[in-house]
Every structure is written in structure tokens, then in C-alpha cells.
NUNU-337255 format. One record per residue (C-alpha): residue in one letter; chain; residue number from 1; x, y, z. Coordinates in nm, 3 decimals. Example, Ala and Ser with C-alpha at 12.3 -4.5 7.8 and 13.67 -1.06 7.14 Angstrom:
REM NUNU-337255
PT nuvex vexse keti    east   north      up
PT     A     A    1   1.230  -0.450   0.780
PT     S     A    2   1.367  -0.106   0.714
This chain:
REM NUNU-337255
PT nuvex vexse keti    east   north      up
PT     M     A    1   9.238   8.384  10.719
PT     K     A    2   9.281   8.550  11.078
PT     D     A    3   9.002   8.689  11.251
PT     T     A    4   9.001   8.964  11.477
PT     A     A    5   9.020   8.762  11.754
PT     T     A    6   9.372   8.646  11.683
PT     M     A    7   9.466   8.947  11.539
PT     Y     A    8   9.626   9.259  11.728
PT     I     A    9   9.362   9.553  11.724
PT     P     A   10   9.484   9.900  11.792
PT     T     A   11   9.405  10.107  12.111
PT     L     A   12   9.400  10.496  12.175
PT     A     A   13   9.791  10.420  12.335
PT     D     A   14   9.902  10.280  12.000
PT     M     A   15   9.767  10.605  11.798
PT     L     A   16   9.911  10.857  12.035
PT     V     A   17  10.260  10.680  12.055
PT     A     A   18  10.189  10.660  11.683
PT     H     A   19  10.171  11.053  11.661
PT     E     A   20  10.494  11.116  11.855
PT     R     A   21  10.681  10.878  11.622
PT     I     A   22  10.577  11.018  11.319
PT     R     A   23  10.565  11.431  11.390
PT     P     A   24  10.925  11.471  11.250
PT     H     A   25  10.815  11.311  10.881
PT     I     A   26  10.451  11.431  10.841
PT     H     A   27  10.245  11.741  10.795
PT     R     A   28   9.987  11.911  11.035
PT     T     A   29   9.781  11.946  10.790
PT     P     A   30   9.565  12.309  10.760
PT     V     A   31   9.182  12.259  10.777
PT     L     A   32   9.012  12.484  10.499
PT     T     A   33   8.648  12.579  10.502
PT     S     A   34   8.426  12.755  10.210
PT     S     A   35   8.096  12.981  10.224
PT     F     A   36   7.997  12.885   9.892
PT     L     A   37   7.990  12.516   9.971
PT     N     A   38   7.874  12.573  10.329
PT     G     A   39   7.560  12.748  10.164
PT     L     A   40   7.532  12.460   9.856
PT     T     A   41   7.506  12.164  10.135
PT     G     A   42   7.332  12.426  10.435
PT     A     A   43   7.591  12.287  10.667
PT     E     A   44   7.965  12.401  10.759
PT     L     A   45   8.213  12.184  10.631
PT     F     A   46   8.576  12.184  10.742
PT     F     A   47   8.807  12.023  10.472
PT     K     A   48   9.084  11.826  10.646
PT     C     A   49   9.325  11.884  10.363
PT     E     A   50   9.562  11.540  10.365
PT     N     A   51   9.612  11.626   9.960
PT     F     A   52   9.896  11.912  10.102
PT     Q     A   53   9.987  11.607  10.349
PT     K     A   54  10.384  11.451  10.279
PT     A     A   55  10.376  11.253   9.911
PT     A     A   56  10.001  11.412   9.864
PT     A     A   57   9.810  11.170  10.098
PT     F     A   58   9.676  11.086  10.464
PT     K     A   59   9.872  10.748  10.386
PT     V     A   60  10.187  10.845  10.508
PT     R     A   61  10.106  10.836  10.836
PT     G     A   62  10.048  10.469  10.879
PT     A     A   63  10.304  10.437  10.671
PT     S     A   64  10.565  10.609  10.856
PT     N     A   65  10.443  10.466  11.157
PT     A     A   66  10.475  10.077  11.037
PT     V     A   67  10.825  10.181  10.887
PT     F     A   68  10.942  10.371  11.215
PT     G     A   69  10.885  10.152  11.448
PT     L     A   70  11.048   9.831  11.295
PT     D     A   71  11.358   9.722  11.511
PT     E     A   72  11.674   9.748  11.279
PT     A     A   73  11.696   9.377  11.212
PT     A     A   74  11.352   9.428  11.056
PT     A     A   75  11.410   9.734  10.889
PT     A     A   76  11.742   9.588  10.727
PT     K     A   77  11.513   9.340  10.522
PT     G     A   78  11.315   9.666  10.378
PT     V     A   79  10.913   9.686  10.340
PT     A     A   80  10.682   9.559  10.105
PT     T     A   81  10.283   9.589  10.005
PT     H     A   82  10.058   9.645   9.757
PT     S     A   83   9.827   9.907   9.675
PT     S     A   84   9.682  10.115   9.386
PT     G     A   85   9.899  10.389   9.447
PT     N     A   86   9.865  10.639   9.761
PT     H     A   87   9.996  10.383  10.048
PT     A     A   88  10.247  10.260   9.748
PT     L     A   89  10.418  10.524   9.725
PT     S     A   90  10.379  10.668  10.078
PT     L     A   91  10.539  10.334  10.202
PT     A     A   92  10.793  10.441   9.915
PT     Y     A   93  10.851  10.817  10.086
PT     A     A   94  10.860  10.642  10.462
PT     A     A   95  11.144  10.368  10.369
PT     G     A   96  11.320  10.624  10.172
PT     R     A   97  11.334  10.880  10.465
PT     R     A   98  11.479  10.579  10.668
PT     G     A   99  11.697  10.460  10.384
PT     I     A  100  11.558  10.070  10.354
PT     P     A  101  11.390   9.902  10.048
PT     C     A  102  11.098   9.913   9.957
PT     H     A  103  10.923   9.685   9.717
PT     V     A  104  10.555   9.749   9.557
PT     V     A  105  10.312   9.544   9.357
PT     M     A  106  10.056   9.774   9.175
PT     P     A  107   9.781   9.703   8.957
PT     R     A  108   9.934   9.778   8.589
PT     T     A  109   9.591  10.028   8.536
PT     A     A  110   9.694  10.203   8.861
PT     P     A  111   9.779  10.638   8.738
PT     Q     A  112  10.103  10.694   8.615
PT     A     A  113  10.145  11.010   8.858
PT     K     A  114  10.173  10.755   9.161
PT     K     A  115  10.360  10.492   8.990
PT     D     A  116  10.607  10.813   8.902
PT     A     A  117  10.611  10.930   9.288
PT     V     A  118  10.665  10.532   9.384
PT     I     A  119  10.964  10.545   9.170
PT     G     A  120  11.100  10.894   9.291
PT     Y     A  121  11.070  10.792   9.604
PT     G     A  122  11.292  10.491   9.560
PT     G     A  123  11.048  10.209   9.569
PT     R     A  124  11.041   9.892   9.341
PT     I     A  125  10.715   9.833   9.155
PT     T     A  126  10.608   9.490   9.043
PT     E     A  127  10.280   9.529   8.855
PT     C     A  128   9.992   9.278   8.828
PT     E     A  129   9.645   9.273   8.693
PT     P     A  130   9.344   9.472   8.817
PT     S     A  131   9.190   9.228   9.057
PT     T     A  132   9.234   9.203   9.427
PT     S     A  133   9.349   8.809   9.346
PT     S     A  134   9.565   8.901   9.089
PT     R     A  135   9.717   9.153   9.388
PT     E     A  136   9.715   8.938   9.619
PT     E     A  137   9.927   8.619   9.427
PT     V     A  138  10.226   8.883   9.234
PT     F     A  139  10.256   8.976   9.642
PT     A     A  140  10.293   8.626   9.790
PT     R     A  141  10.568   8.596   9.541
PT     I     A  142  10.748   8.936   9.587
PT     E     A  143  10.709   8.891   9.977
PT     A     A  144  10.890   8.527   9.965
PT     E     A  145  11.159   8.654   9.726
PT     T     A  146  11.268   8.933   9.985
PT     G     A  147  11.170   8.866  10.305
PT     A     A  148  11.073   9.197  10.350
PT     D     A  149  10.834   9.317  10.634
PT     F     A  150  10.467   9.330  10.492
PT     V     A  151  10.282   9.687  10.552
PT     H     A  152   9.922   9.633  10.427
PT     P     A  153   9.759   9.908  10.321
PT     Y     A  154   9.520   9.956  10.570
PT     N     A  155   9.444   9.577  10.760
PT     D     A  156   9.757   9.630  10.966
PT     P     A  157   9.721   9.809  11.316
PT     R     A  158  10.052   9.992  11.306
PT     V     A  159   9.871  10.103  10.961
PT     M     A  160   9.559  10.220  11.141
PT     A     A  161   9.704  10.361  11.442
PT     G     A  162   9.880  10.590  11.172
PT     Q     A  163   9.580  10.687  11.035
PT     G     A  164   9.438  10.790  11.354
PT     T     A  165   9.634  11.093  11.394
PT     C     A  166   9.415  11.276  11.107
PT     S     A  167   9.122  11.313  11.300
PT     K     A  168   9.310  11.361  11.642
PT     E     A  169   9.434  11.686  11.480
PT     L     A  170   9.108  11.762  11.323
PT     I     A  171   8.893  11.761  11.662
PT     E     A  172   9.205  12.004  11.790
PT     Q     A  173   9.169  12.222  11.497
PT     V     A  174   8.825  12.265  11.497
PT     P     A  175   8.658  12.179  11.835
PT     G     A  176   8.274  12.083  11.873
PT     L     A  177   8.193  11.889  11.520
PT     D     A  178   7.881  11.709  11.509
PT     A     A  179   8.040  11.495  11.253
PT     V     A  180   8.315  11.350  11.032
PT     I     A  181   8.310  11.207  10.715
PT     A     A  182   8.565  11.044  10.469
PT     P     A  183   8.633  10.800  10.176
PT     I     A  184   8.595  10.410  10.258
PT     G     A  185   8.786  10.173  10.040
PT     G     A  186   8.964   9.915  10.284
PT     G     A  187   8.864  10.135  10.536
PT     G     A  188   9.213  10.244  10.691
PT     M     A  189   9.104  10.618  10.732
PT     V     A  190   8.756  10.539  10.828
PT     S     A  191   8.880  10.288  11.147
PT     G     A  192   9.136  10.508  11.240
PT     T     A  193   8.884  10.771  11.280
PT     C     A  194   8.668  10.515  11.456
PT     L     A  195   8.925  10.447  11.718
PT     T     A  196   9.036  10.784  11.754
PT     L     A  197   8.691  10.993  11.797
PT     S     A  198   8.540  10.678  11.958
PT     H     A  199   8.802  10.758  12.273
PT     L     A  200   8.825  11.140  12.249
PT     A     A  201   8.523  11.264  12.085
PT     P     A  202   8.221  11.002  12.144
PT     D     A  203   8.015  11.223  12.031
PT     V     A  204   8.103  11.298  11.669
PT     R     A  205   7.904  11.091  11.405
PT     I     A  206   8.122  10.936  11.167
PT     Y     A  207   7.994  10.845  10.840
PT     A     A  208   8.191  10.670  10.527
PT     A     A  209   8.175  10.769  10.187
PT     E     A  210   8.184  10.530   9.877
PT     P     A  211   8.154  10.488   9.491
PT     E     A  212   7.802  10.323   9.381
PT     Q     A  213   8.018  10.094   9.144
PT     A     A  214   8.243  10.010   9.448
PT     D     A  215   8.006   9.962   9.680
PT     D     A  216   8.094   9.633   9.849
PT     A     A  217   8.132   9.863  10.224
PT     A     A  218   7.811   9.974  10.208
PT     R     A  219   7.670   9.669  10.128
PT     S     A  220   7.866   9.493  10.429
PT     F     A  221   7.748   9.740  10.664
PT     R     A  222   7.401   9.626  10.563
PT     A     A  223   7.415   9.270  10.528
PT     G     A  224   7.615   9.284  10.859
PT     H     A  225   7.953   9.071  10.750
PT     I     A  226   8.251   9.171  10.513
PT     I     A  227   8.105   9.177  10.139
PT     A     A  228   8.426   9.179   9.884
PT     D     A  229   8.394   9.240   9.494
PT     D     A  230   8.714   9.138   9.310
PT     A     A  231   8.753   9.409   9.055
PT     P     A  232   8.519   9.712   9.057
PT     Q     A  233   8.513  10.035   8.835
PT     T     A  234   8.539  10.331   8.956
PT     V     A  235   8.685  10.648   8.853
PT     A     A  236   8.805  10.674   9.273
PT     D     A  237   9.071  10.464   9.190
PT     G     A  238   9.188  10.431   9.589
PT     L     A  239   8.880  10.308   9.683
PT     K     A  240   8.838   9.954   9.489
PT     V     A  241   8.946   9.753   9.755
PT     P     A  242   8.759   9.565  10.037
PT     L     A  243   8.695   9.592  10.390
PT     K     A  244   8.915   9.321  10.566
PT     E     A  245   8.924   9.202  10.939
PT     L     A  246   9.058   9.494  11.160
PT     T     A  247   8.872   9.775  10.945
PT     W     A  248   8.578   9.555  10.966
PT     H     A  249   8.612   9.555  11.325
PT     F     A  250   8.582   9.960  11.397
PT     V     A  251   8.332  10.009  11.116
PT     Q     A  252   8.038   9.773  11.221
PT     R     A  253   8.105   9.918  11.608
PT     H     A  254   8.146  10.285  11.531
PT     V     A  255   8.028  10.425  11.184
PT     S     A  256   7.673  10.571  11.170
PT     D     A  257   7.653  10.492  10.831
PT     I     A  258   7.788  10.462  10.501
PT     L     A  259   7.686  10.716  10.202
PT     T     A  260   7.713  10.612   9.823
PT     A     A  261   7.752  10.850   9.557
PT     G     A  262   7.767  10.809   9.139
PT     E     A  263   8.052  10.841   8.922
PT     Q     A  264   7.935  11.184   8.750
PT     E     A  265   7.829  11.287   9.114
PT     I     A  266   8.217  11.241   9.203
PT     V     A  267   8.376  11.384   8.915
PT     D     A  268   8.094  11.701   8.973
PT     A     A  269   8.229  11.702   9.327
PT     M     A  270   8.587  11.701   9.233
PT     R     A  271   8.554  11.964   8.956
PT     L     A  272   8.375  12.215   9.214
PT     I     A  273   8.659  12.143   9.502
PT     W     A  274   8.911  12.227   9.188
PT     A     A  275   8.672  12.556   9.074
PT     R     A  276   8.596  12.679   9.403
PT     M     A  277   8.881  12.602   9.647
PT     K     A  278   9.199  12.609   9.411
PT     I     A  279   9.278  12.300   9.541
PT     V     A  280   9.369  11.987   9.407
PT     M     A  281   9.271  11.639   9.517
PT     E     A  282   9.199  11.322   9.313
PT     P     A  283   8.887  11.179   9.288
PT     S     A  284   8.864  10.972   9.564
PT     S     A  285   8.898  11.253   9.810
PT     A     A  286   8.574  11.419   9.618
PT     V     A  287   8.369  11.124   9.745
PT     P     A  288   8.269  11.273  10.049
PT     L     A  289   8.144  11.613   9.916
PT     A     A  290   7.947  11.382   9.702
PT     A     A  291   7.763  11.211   9.942
PT     I     A  292   7.705  11.500  10.148
PT     L     A  293   7.532  11.726   9.813
PT     K     A  294   7.321  11.403   9.749
PT     N     A  295   7.203  11.352  10.112
PT     R     A  296   7.215  11.745  10.237
PT     E     A  297   6.952  11.667  10.500
PT     V     A  298   7.146  11.449  10.696
PT     F     A  299   7.403  11.708  10.753
PT     A     A  300   7.191  12.048  10.721
PT     G     A  301   7.284  12.269  10.960
PT     K     A  302   7.585  12.072  11.163
PT     R     A  303   7.952  12.138  11.164
PT     V     A  304   8.114  11.876  10.961
PT     G     A  305   8.467  11.784  10.915
PT     V     A  306   8.570  11.636  10.556
PT     I     A  307   8.877  11.394  10.537
PT     V     A  308   9.035  11.482  10.184
PT     T     A  309   9.243  11.184  10.161
PT     G     A  310   9.499  11.279   9.881
PT     G     A  311   9.601  11.479   9.584
PT     N     A  312   9.784  11.229   9.369
PT     V     A  313   9.614  11.258   9.026
PT     D     A  314   9.737  11.283   8.634
PT     L     A  315   9.678  11.605   8.547
PT     D     A  316   9.673  11.484   8.147
PT     R     A  317   9.396  11.225   8.226
PT     L     A  318   9.158  11.459   8.425
PT     P     A  319   8.826  11.263   8.452
PT     W     A  320   8.628  11.577   8.283
PT     M     A  321   8.817  11.575   7.999
PT     N     A  322   8.759  11.434   7.653
PT     G     A  323   8.901  11.162   7.530
């Protein structure tokens, strides 16, 4: 396995180039506020709504940067990845825009809404078991068979530079933030946030939020080295993957803390936002609000950017439904 000494670490210039490259293919998503949630938390919350993004997920930023940065020879062979959902459908979206093949390995347990979206964008799915080891084993076979360019869901400098464009927009839309919080699984969004804010707004504190039942990033943060769980179980299906070398490079240097929330707290936060803000978000996106509600003293009196990472949810299987 490579370490960061032998991997390319994306720069601010990469992020700025990415933003220009992907501009025709993404939305500049809105920032919404809620006086009710401000009152409940004691903070001023500014929700950067990537659930309104193309493909309903922030991951279309990194995927588009990777796809549209390929030369013609590489693009002709297509792209390939493994993903529980949002990166898969985002890569399929970007590949479809460029007219190239997209091969995706997905856990058989991934939400049907995400599988349907991948297929709808023209992606070709191969299923695997819901573990990191199975995912990587099946993917190695698909990559060898197709010769497609591997676009890792997060441990890829092109992807990280693309994800960094989200917080660039956020600080342009909301000056004077004290903190930004985003969900963390593999760390693509958080590391992109670190990349951008450490250069453009170094006084803004960066927090990550994680499910208690998939808290390998929080344990890694405290231990000082990557700890990887193979198959954690959580309602936040997008946050089950471990940190990798490139994302860890940014997390260990720039994140102030990683806060966790329990399963019921995540579901309650998701339902609260649906009810009070009338926006659809998936469980992974609710983890930051759950963490804020659980740690009010950290954020009280602060202006806090909250990155809502995606809105791809199976409406027939909402987590507060019985059965």
C-alpha cells in the first residue's frame, strides 16, 4: 500500500482548476437556514445543501473533476469504481455527460434508490458483499477486465480537489464562519474541506461527524494512525468506509475534532430536518446536526457551516418507519 510520501497530495491550485472544470456540470448549491434549529442548538447554522446537487450528492464534484480531466485515450476505456452509492451514481452521471463507460462495484445491500440512479445514468453495476474486503476483491477483477480508469471514491487527488469546491462556495456565500462540520466516512469531503479552508479561511475550525457504530475515523484521530473497520453497521450507509492515506493526511493536520452520534440521534436529526426545513436528506447527511445537538457547548454562539452531503434515500424504507 502506498503512503502519502509516494502519492500526489492535491493543492489549492488543483481545487481552483477543478472548480472551473466542473462548473458546467454542477449546481452552485444554496445555503439554507432555520431559526428553529438555531434556537434549538444555540448556534447560527448555515446548511450547504448538496442534496440539491446534480445526482443529489456532493460527490458529483469530485467525480466530474476526474472524468473531465481524463485525456481522450484514457476516457475511451471508461471509468470504474467501488461505492455504496453516491460516488457510484455521481461517477455514472459524469461519465454519461462525457459519453464514456462507467463500471461500478456496489454492495448488494446498497439502497435500491442509489442502484436505480446508477443504472439510470448508464452505469454498469457488479454487486459484492457488504464488506471492504469483498468490495476490493470484486473491483480488482472488474478493473483488470475493463482497463478502465480507477476513480477512487475518496482516496484520489482529483476527487478530493473536486470536493474542496463545496467549501469554497460556502465561504463565498456565508462570510465570517467560525466552524464548518461535515460527515466523515472515507474522508473525501472533510479532506477537501481541509484543503480549501486551510488556505482560504485558516481561522475556520473544521469538525467531522461520524456514527458511533462506524467510528473508525474518530478512533483513528485519537490513536494518531488509521484504524479500519471491515463491515460496520449503521443507518448512515454512506459512512461505512475507512480513511485512506490521502484523506488521513488532511484529517490529522487540519480537523479540530471528530464527534460521534448514536443511531437514534441520527434518525431523530434526519427527521427533524425533514419536518422543520422541508428538505430531503439521507441519514449520512443528518450526522452533523446530530453531533451538534449532542455537543451544543462546542458550537453555542458560533456561526457554523453544515455540509448536507446528499439526498438519495429510499422513500419506501425511511428509518423511522416500522417494519
